[in-house]
C-alpha positions in Angstrom: 119.4 102.6 106.4 117.1 100.9 108.7 113.7 101.9 108.7 110.6 100.9 111.2 108.4 100.0 108.8 106.7 96.7 109.7 105.6 94.0 107.4 102.4 92.5 107.6 101.3 88.7 106.9 99.6 87.8 103.4 96.2 86.9 104.6 93.6 87.0 101.9 90.7 86.0 104.2 91.8 88.7 106.5 90.7 87.0 109.4 92.7 87.3 112.4 92.7 85.3 115.5 91.4 88.3 117.6 88.8 89.1 115.4 87.9 92.3 113.3 87.5 95.9 114.8 84.2 97.3 114.4 85.3 99.9 112.2 87.0 97.6 109.7 84.1 95.3 109.3 83.8 96.1 105.5 87.1 94.9 105.2 86.6 91.4 106.5 87.1 89.7 103.1 89.4 92.2 102.0 92.6 91.4 99.9 96.1 92.4 100.8 97.8 94.1 97.5 101.4 93.0 96.8 103.6 95.8 97.9 107.4 97.0 97.3 108.9 99.3 99.9 112.3 101.6 98.7 114.2 103.8 101.2 116.7 106.2 100.4 117.6 109.5 102.1 114.4 111.6 101.5 112.0 108.9 102.9 110.2 105.8 101.7 108.7 104.7 98.0 105.6 102.6 98.6 104.3 100.7 95.7 100.7 98.8 96.1 99.4 96.6 93.1 96.0 97.3 93.2 94.6 96.7 89.8 90.6 98.0 88.9 90.9 100.8 91.5 90.1 104.2 90.3 91.4 107.8 91.9 88.1 108.1 93.9 88.1 104.7 94.9 91.1 104.9 96.9 91.5 106.3 100.7 95.0 106.7 102.1 95.2 107.7 106.3 97.8 107.9 108.9 96.5 107.4 112.3 98.0 108.8 115.8 99.7 105.9 116.3 101.5 106.3 112.7 100.4 103.6 111.1 99.3 104.2 107.2 96.2 102.2 106.5 95.3 102.0 102.4 91.7 101.3 101.5 90.6 100.8 97.9 87.6 99.1 96.4 88.2 97.9 92.6 85.6 98.0 90.0 85.7 94.5 88.7 82.2 93.0 87.6 82.4 89.2 88.1 82.4 87.9 84.4 79.7 85.3 83.0 81.3 82.2 82.4 84.8 83.0 83.4 86.8 79.7 83.3 89.7 81.2 85.1 90.4 84.8 87.0 93.1 85.9 89.7 91.5 89.3 89.8 88.2 89.5 91.9 86.2 92.1 92.8 86.1 93.6 96.1 88.4 95.6 98.9 92.0 96.2 99.2 93.4 96.9 102.5 97.0 97.3 103.5 98.4 98.8 106.8 102.1 99.8 108.0 103.4 101.2 110.9 105.6 104.3 109.9 108.2 105.1 112.4 108.8 108.6 114.4 111.4 110.0 111.5 108.9 110.2 108.8 106.7 113.2 108.1 103.1 112.2 107.9 101.6 115.5 106.9 103.5 115.2 103.7 102.9 112.0 102.1 102.2 112.2 98.5 100.2 110.0 96.4 99.6 108.9 93.1 97.4 106.6 91.1 98.8 104.9 87.8 97.7 102.2 85.9 96.5 100.1 88.9 99.7 101.1 90.8 99.4 103.2 93.9 102.5 105.1 94.8 103.1 106.7 98.0 106.0 109.0 98.7 106.6 109.6 102.4 109.2 111.8 103.2 111.6 111.9 106.2 110.9 114.6 108.8 114.1 117.3 108.0 115.7 116.4 111.8 115.6 112.4 110.7 117.6 112.8 107.6 121.2 111.2 107.8 123.6 114.1 108.3 126.6 113.9 106.0 130.3 115.0 107.6 132.6 117.0 105.8 136.0 115.9 106.1 138.6 118.4 106.9 141.9 118.4 105.6 
């Protein structure tokens, strides 16, 4: 099953050649969370690694161009005297372009132990149809 979801480049600085759109200025230093996308007959399952994020600190939106946007803020405090750390306080942002075959009004989101899971169902008319073989 081919899907129309596009992959975004990994760039933790979020600085793009064309500059940052005004409505996303707060995300200028956002981190791109690691993501896994799985596809089945029912749709897509998108998992994002967002350590330190609680339910009230995440926002998921789909705009008119069928772009899924995930915004999150982790609650990490900068530890005093840290010698090494890979997690940092700040924002997460990731976007994915969905195809027309997905039902953006029925997306389900669940946050558990630092992993945000989004279930993006296919529209009924876009689901694969099974053809019955006659004898």
